[in-house]
C-alpha positions in Angstrom: 0.0 0.0 0.0 1.4 3.5 -0.8 2.6 5.5 2.1 2.2 9.1 3.2 5.1 10.7 5.0 4.1 13.5 7.4 7.0 15.6 8.4 6.5 17.5 11.7 9.2 20.1 12.5 9.0 21.0 16.2 10.7 23.7 18.2 9.4 24.4 21.7 6.0 22.9 21.1 5.7 20.9 24.3 2.1 21.9 25.0 0.7 21.0 21.6 2.9 18.3 20.1 1.2 15.2 21.5 -2.2 16.6 20.8 -1.2 17.3 17.2 0.3 13.8 16.8 -3.0 12.3 18.1 -5.0 14.3 15.6 -2.7 13.1 12.8 -3.0 9.5 13.9 -6.7 9.8 14.2 -7.2 10.8 10.6 -8.3 7.8 8.6 -6.5 7.6 5.3 -7.6 4.0 4.4 -10.2 5.4 2.0 -7.3 6.9 0.1 -5.4 3.7 0.2 -2.5 5.2 2.3 -0.5 4.2 5.3 0.9 6.9 7.5 4.5 7.6 8.4 5.0 10.5 10.8 8.5 11.9 11.2 8.8 14.2 14.2 12.0 16.4 13.9 13.0 18.2 17.1 14.9 21.3 16.3 16.9 21.7 19.5 14.0 22.5 21.8 14.6 23.8 25.3 11.1 23.6 26.8 10.7 19.8 27.2 9.7 19.1 23.6 13.0 17.3 23.0 12.3 14.9 25.9 8.9 14.0 24.4 10.6 13.4 21.0 13.3 11.3 22.7 10.6 9.2 24.3 8.9 8.7 20.9 12.3 7.6 19.6 12.6 5.0 22.4 9.0 3.6 22.2 6.6 5.7 20.1 3.8 3.1 20.4 3.6 3.3 24.2 3.8 7.1 24.2 1.1 7.5 21.6 -1.1 4.8 23.1 -1.2 6.7 26.4 -1.7 10.0 24.6 -4.6 8.6 22.5 -6.3 7.1 25.5 -6.0 10.3 27.5 -7.9 12.1 24.7 -10.6 9.4 24.4 -9.5 8.3 20.9 -9.6 4.7 19.5 -6.1 3.4 19.9 -6.2 0.4 17.7 -7.8 2.3 14.8 -5.4 5.2 15.1 -2.3 3.0 15.2 -3.3 0.7 12.4 -1.0 1.1 9.4 0.9 3.9 11.1 4.4 4.5 12.2 6.0 7.3 14.2 9.7 8.1 13.8 11.7 10.7 15.8 14.7 12.7 14.7 16.8 14.9 17.0 18.6 17.8 15.4 21.9 18.5 17.2 21.0 22.1 17.7 18.4 24.7 16.7 18.9 25.4 13.0 15.4 26.4 11.9 12.3 25.0 10.2 14.0 24.6 6.8 16.8 22.5 8.2 14.3 20.4 10.2 12.3 19.8 7.0 15.3 18.8 5.1 16.2 16.2 7.7 12.6 14.9 7.6 12.5 14.7 3.8 15.8 12.8 3.8 14.4 10.1 6.1 10.9 9.9 4.5 10.1 6.7 2.8 6.6 7.6 1.6 5.3 8.1 -1.9 3.9 11.5 -0.9 5.1 14.0 1.7 3.1 16.5 3.7 4.5 19.3 5.9 2.6 19.6 9.2 3.6 22.2 11.8 3.6 21.0 15.4 1.2 23.6 16.6 -2.6 23.3 16.1 -3.1 26.0 13.5 -3.8 23.5 10.7 -6.3 20.6 10.8 -5.1 17.1 9.7 -8.6 16.4 8.6 -7.8 18.4 5.5 -5.3 15.8 4.3 -7.9 14.3 2.0 -8.5 17.4 -0.1 -4.8 18.3 0.1 -3.7 14.9 -1.3 -6.4 14.4 -3.9 -4.7 16.2 -6.8 -1.5 14.2 -6.1 -3.3 10.9 -6.0 -5.2 11.7 -9.2 -1.9 12.4 -10.9 -2.8 16.0 -11.7 -0.2 17.7 -9.5 3.4 17.5 -8.4 2.8 19.8 -5.4 -0.4 21.0 -3.6 -0.6 24.1 -1.4 -3.3 24.4 1.3 -4.6 28.0 1.1 -5.9 29.8 4.1 -7.5 32.4 1.8 -9.7 30.4 -0.5 -12.9 30.6 1.4 -12.5 28.0 4.2 -13.3 28.9 7.8 -10.5 30.5 9.8 -9.9 32.2 13.1 -10.0 36.0 12.9 -6.6 37.1 14.1 -3.4 39.2 13.4 -4.4 41.6 10.6 -0.8 42.7 9.8 0.4 39.2 9.7 -2.2 38.4 7.0 -1.2 41.6 5.1 2.4 40.5 5.2 1.5 37.0 3.9 -0.5 38.5 1.0 2.3 40.9 0.1 4.9 38.1 0.1 2.6 35.9 -2.0 2.0 38.7 -4.5 5.8 39.4 -4.8 6.5 35.7 -5.2 3.8 35.4 -7.9 5.2 38.3 -9.8 8.6 36.7 -10.0 7.5 33.1 -10.5 4.5 33.8 -12.8 2.3 31.7 -10.5 -1.2 32.7 -9.2 -1.0 31.3 -5.7 -3.2 32.9 -3.0 -1.1 31.6 -0.1 2.6 31.0 -0.7 3.5 31.1 3.0 1.1 28.3 4.0 2.4 25.5 6.2 0.3 22.9 4.4 2.3 21.8 1.4 2.1 18.3 -0.1 4.5 16.9 -2.6 5.2 13.8 -4.7 8.2 12.4 -2.8 10.2 11.9 -6.0 9.8 15.6 -6.8 10.6 17.2 -3.4 13.6 14.8 -2.8 15.2 15.9 -6.1 15.0 19.6 -5.3 18.1 21.1 -3.7 16.9 23.0 -0.6 19.3 25.2 1.4 17.2 27.6 3.6 17.5 26.9 7.3 14.7 29.1 8.7 11.3 30.2 7.3 12.9 30.9 3.9 11.8 27.3 3.0 8.5 28.6 1.8 9.7 31.0 -0.9 12.6 28.8 -1.8 10.6 25.7 -2.5 8.0 27.7 -4.4 10.6 29.4 -6.6 12.3 26.1 -7.4 9.0 24.3 -8.1 8.2 27.1 -10.5 11.7 27.0 -12.1 11.2 23.2 -12.7 7.8 23.8 -14.3 6.1 21.6 -11.7 2.3 21.3 -11.7 1.0 23.1 -8.5 -2.5 23.0 -7.2 -4.1 25.0 -4.4 -7.0 23.7 -2.2 -8.8 25.5 0.6 -7.9 24.5 4.2 -9.2 25.5 7.6 -7.0 27.6 9.8 -6.9 28.3 13.5 -4.1 30.9 13.9 -2.4 31.5 17.2 -1.0 34.7 18.6 2.5 35.3 19.8 1.4 34.8 23.4 0.5 31.2 22.4 3.9 30.5 20.9 3.9 31.9 17.4 7.5 32.3 16.3 7.6 34.0 12.9 8.3 37.7 13.2 8.5 40.8 10.9 12.3 40.0 10.6 11.4 36.7 9.0 9.1 38.5 6.7 11.8 40.8 5.5 14.1 37.9 5.0 11.4 36.1 3.1 11.3 39.0 0.5 15.0 38.5 0.0 14.5 34.7 -0.3 11.9 35.2 -3.0 14.3 37.3 -5.1 17.3 35.1 -4.4 15.9 31.7 -5.2 14.0 32.9 -8.2 17.2 33.9 -10.0 20.0 32.1 -8.3 21.1 28.7 -6.9 20.9 25.1 -8.1 17.5 23.6 -8.4 18.1 19.9 -8.4 20.2 17.8 -6.1 21.9 15.9 -8.9 22.7 18.9 -11.1 26.2 18.9 -12.2 27.9 20.8 -15.0 25.5 22.2 -17.5 23.5 25.3 -18.3 20.5 24.4 -16.1 18.1 21.5 -15.5 18.9 18.6 -17.8 16.6 19.6 -20.6 17.7 20.2 -24.2 15.9 23.5 -24.3 15.5 26.1 -21.6 11.9 27.1 -21.8 8.5 26.9 -23.4 9.2 29.8 -25.7 12.1 28.0 -27.3 10.1 24.8 -27.7 7.3 26.8 -29.4 9.8 28.2 -31.9 11.2 24.8 -32.7 7.7 23.5 -33.3 7.0 26.4 -35.7 10.2 25.6 -37.5 9.3 21.9 -38.0 5.5 22.3 -38.4 5.5 22.0 -42.2 7.3 18.7 -41.8 4.9 17.1 -39.3 2.4 14.7 -40.7 -0.8 13.1 -39.4 0.8 10.4 -37.3 4.0 11.1 -35.3 6.4 9.2 -33.2 8.4 11.3 -30.8 11.6 10.1 -29.1 12.5 11.1 -25.5 9.0 12.5 -25.1 8.3 15.2 -22.5 11.9 16.4 -22.3 11.9 18.8 -25.2 8.5 20.5 -24.6 7.3 19.6 -28.1 4.7 17.1 -27.1 2.0 19.6 -26.3 2.4 21.2 -29.7 2.4 17.9 -31.5 -0.8 16.8 -29.8 -2.5 19.8 -31.2 -1.9 18.7 -34.8 -1.4 14.9 -35.0 -1.9 11.5 -33.5 1.2 10.9 -31.4 3.2 7.9 -30.2 5.2 9.2 -27.2 8.2 7.1 -26.3 10.8 7.1 -23.5 13.1 4.6 -21.9 13.0 6.3 -18.4 10.5 4.9 -15.9 10.1 8.2 -14.1 9.5 10.1 -17.3 7.1 7.4 -18.4 5.1 7.8 -15.2 5.0 11.6 -15.6 3.8 11.2 -19.2 1.0 8.9 -18.1 -0.1 11.2 -15.3 0.0 14.4 -17.4 -1.3 13.1 -20.7 -3.0 9.8 -20.0 -6.5 11.2 -20.9 -5.5 12.4 -24.4 -7.4 10.4 -27.1 -4.8 11.0 -29.8 -1.8 9.8 -27.7 -0.2 6.4 -27.2 2.5 6.2 -24.6 5.2 3.6 -25.0 8.1 2.5 -23.0 11.0 2.2 -25.5 14.7 2.4 -25.1 16.8 3.3 -28.2 18.8 0.1 -27.7 15.7 -2.1 -28.1 14.0 -3.1 -31.4 10.9 -1.3 -32.4 8.2 -2.9 -34.6 5.1 -1.2 -36.2 2.8 -3.6 -34.4 4.0 -2.2 -31.0 2.8 1.3 -32.0 -0.4 0.4 -33.8 1.1 0.6 -37.3 3.5 2.8 -39.3 3.9 6.5 -38.7 4.5 9.2 -41.4 6.8 11.4 -39.2 9.4 10.6 -36.6 10.5 13.6 -34.4 13.9 12.4 -33.2 15.1 14.6 -30.4 17.3 14.0 -27.4 18.5 10.5 -28.3 20.7 10.4 -31.5 23.6 12.2 -29.8 23.5 9.9 -26.8 23.7 6.6 -28.6 27.0 5.0 -29.6 25.5 3.7 -32.8 23.5 6.6 -34.1 23.1 5.0 -37.6 21.8 1.8 -36.0 19.2 3.8 -34.0 18.0 5.5 -37.2 17.7 2.1 -38.9 15.6 0.9 -36.0 13.4 3.9 -36.3 13.1 3.3 -40.1 11.2 0.0 -39.4 8.2 1.9 -38.1 8.2 4.6 -40.8 5.8 4.6 -43.7 8.1 3.8 -46.7 6.2 6.0 -49.2 5.6 9.3 -47.4 7.6 8.9 -44.2 10.2 11.4 -43.0 12.4 11.9 -39.9 12.8 15.3 -38.4 16.1 15.5 -36.5 16.9 18.0 -33.8 20.5 17.4 -32.7 23.3 19.5 -31.0 25.5 21.2 -33.6 29.2 21.9 -34.0 31.6 19.4 -32.4 34.0 22.2 -31.8 31.9 23.5 -28.9 31.5 20.1 -27.2 32.3 20.6 -23.5 31.5 19.3 -20.0 27.9 20.7 -20.3 27.3 18.2 -23.1 28.7 15.4 -21.0 26.5 16.3 -18.1 23.5 16.0 -20.5 24.6 12.5 -21.4 25.8 13.4 -24.9 28.4 11.4 -26.7 28.9 14.0 -29.5 27.8 17.2 -31.2 27.4 17.0 -35.0 29.0 18.8 -37.8 26.8 19.2 -40.9 28.8 16.6 -42.7 28.9 14.2 -39.7 25.1 14.4 -39.6 24.9 13.6 -43.3 27.1 10.6 -42.9 25.1 9.1 -40.0 21.8 9.7 -41.9 23.0 8.2 -45.2 24.6 5.1 -43.4 21.1 4.3 -42.1 19.5 4.4 -45.6 18.1 8.0 -45.5 18.7 11.0 -47.7 19.3 14.3 -46.0 17.0 16.9 -47.6 17.4 20.0 -45.5 19.6 21.2 -42.6 19.6 24.6 -40.9 20.8 26.0 -37.6 18.7 27.0 -34.7 19.6 29.2 -31.7 22.6 31.2 -32.7 22.5 33.1 -29.5 22.6 29.9 -27.5 25.6 28.7 -29.6 27.6 31.9 -28.7 26.7 31.5 -25.0 27.5 27.7 -25.0 31.0 28.4 -26.6 31.8 31.4 -24.3 30.6 30.0 -21.0 30.9 26.3 -21.4 33.9 25.9 -23.8 36.1 29.0 -23.4 35.5 30.0 -19.7 34.7 26.4 -18.7 32.1 27.5 -16.2 30.4 24.8 -14.2 26.9 26.2 -14.9 24.9 29.3 -15.6 23.0 31.1 -12.9 19.2 31.3 -13.1 19.5 35.1 -13.7 21.7 34.4 -16.8 19.3 31.8 -18.0 16.4 34.2 -17.6 18.3 36.8 -19.6 18.9 34.2 -22.3 15.2 33.4 -22.4 14.2 37.0 -22.7 16.7 37.7 -25.5 15.8 34.5 -27.4 12.1 35.3 -27.3 12.8 38.4 -29.5 15.5 36.7 -31.6 14.2 33.2 -32.4 11.1 34.2 -34.4 13.4 36.2 -36.7 16.0 33.4 -36.9 13.4 30.8 -37.8 12.7 32.8 -41.0 16.4 33.3 -41.9 17.4 29.6 -41.9 20.9 30.4 -40.6 23.9 28.1 -41.4 24.9 27.8 -37.7 23.2 27.4 -34.3 23.2 25.5 -31.1 21.2 22.8 -32.8 20.7 21.4 -36.3 17.1 21.0 -37.5 17.1 18.5 -40.4 14.7 16.5 -42.5 15.6 13.1 -43.9 13.6 10.6 -46.0 14.2 7.0 -46.8 16.2 6.4 -50.0 
């Protein structure tokens, strides 16, 4: 059965922690098909909270049995399919650091952040998790401002929240109503990949900025809210609000996004934004037929455009990418999703018959035998009117560590591409360059300066510049660019 990991950061919450844990355990998630894993992270408390967490670490079942009975709750039902794990931070480092410790130890398929006070009601887990369980979202925010009941309290605190959310939305191009909410739920495979560094309350703007930079699907749902005042232990202050404004700005434009990011211009995608993908599609649109097979689907950003004009067979050899494709595009009537690795044979029967167009992107430059791959693709191509549209990295002279980080074995000269195509039984009909600005940047920063990576600010500048340049370049059919766009037909 899938598991929900509930991460509870706790700092000086002795008077509410056990009540909160009882409420979490008392929530019945069996209807959602989930077991509960609760990870309590003490962040160097000094009021007795640390002793409670240490007792949970020693024998959580006994501690929670007594707590549940004291509150008149059904012990057997609450503990069924549940587990409580305790983590003791060596010192007080802040909420962000405590959450990172919890995320690292979480073993669930989904992760929810739950503050240790009683401001948020665990009975909202159902609505919070539904978009994740339905495959519609990568992250879900529980908004206090979407119409659910809430305690009337702290006007200036709510004003600050709304200002922060508006500022964050302006920079991330999201339309959240409550960026600062505690209630955030994530697919575990998404949040565990994101490189988080904020130690204190900067976690909220940081995770929001990095989810946006990754293009993750974010949903909001209303949640109830029973806010507390500072006399009841509220810890966030105006200083944290000022720091949060800086964090919004900082993490929108700087810092690594993914844990596994190494050398390279940014996240491991062959293009750096939707605008670039749209321009590529406009360039290849006259060559796209009625039935299309796309390689490495989802990575290039072309799939949405292809689905608007053709019946598509989307292929990928990566299991995580396959799952994301099924979650995001499963309902599409004109789409067939197929697990296929370039090293495997491909037959027309596997894709429901021949296709008239193959959009080959993201794989040719990675395979040791590029001509063998093209021959395998030719087996599913209509021999009379079939064509292959190739989008490959250009100019071997600019090959650098960024290409290696993207898994590329080569970049192609025009003549090298022709040889590979002809060796597979195709005739190259047209070749032109795409993204001259990107080529200059790749050579300067990756090849000449040997920089490890570009900052998010530099990437944003590239996107803005390319939005103005690429539509003009597409009409000019330049002889050079970061990529070759080519069309080949069987001989």
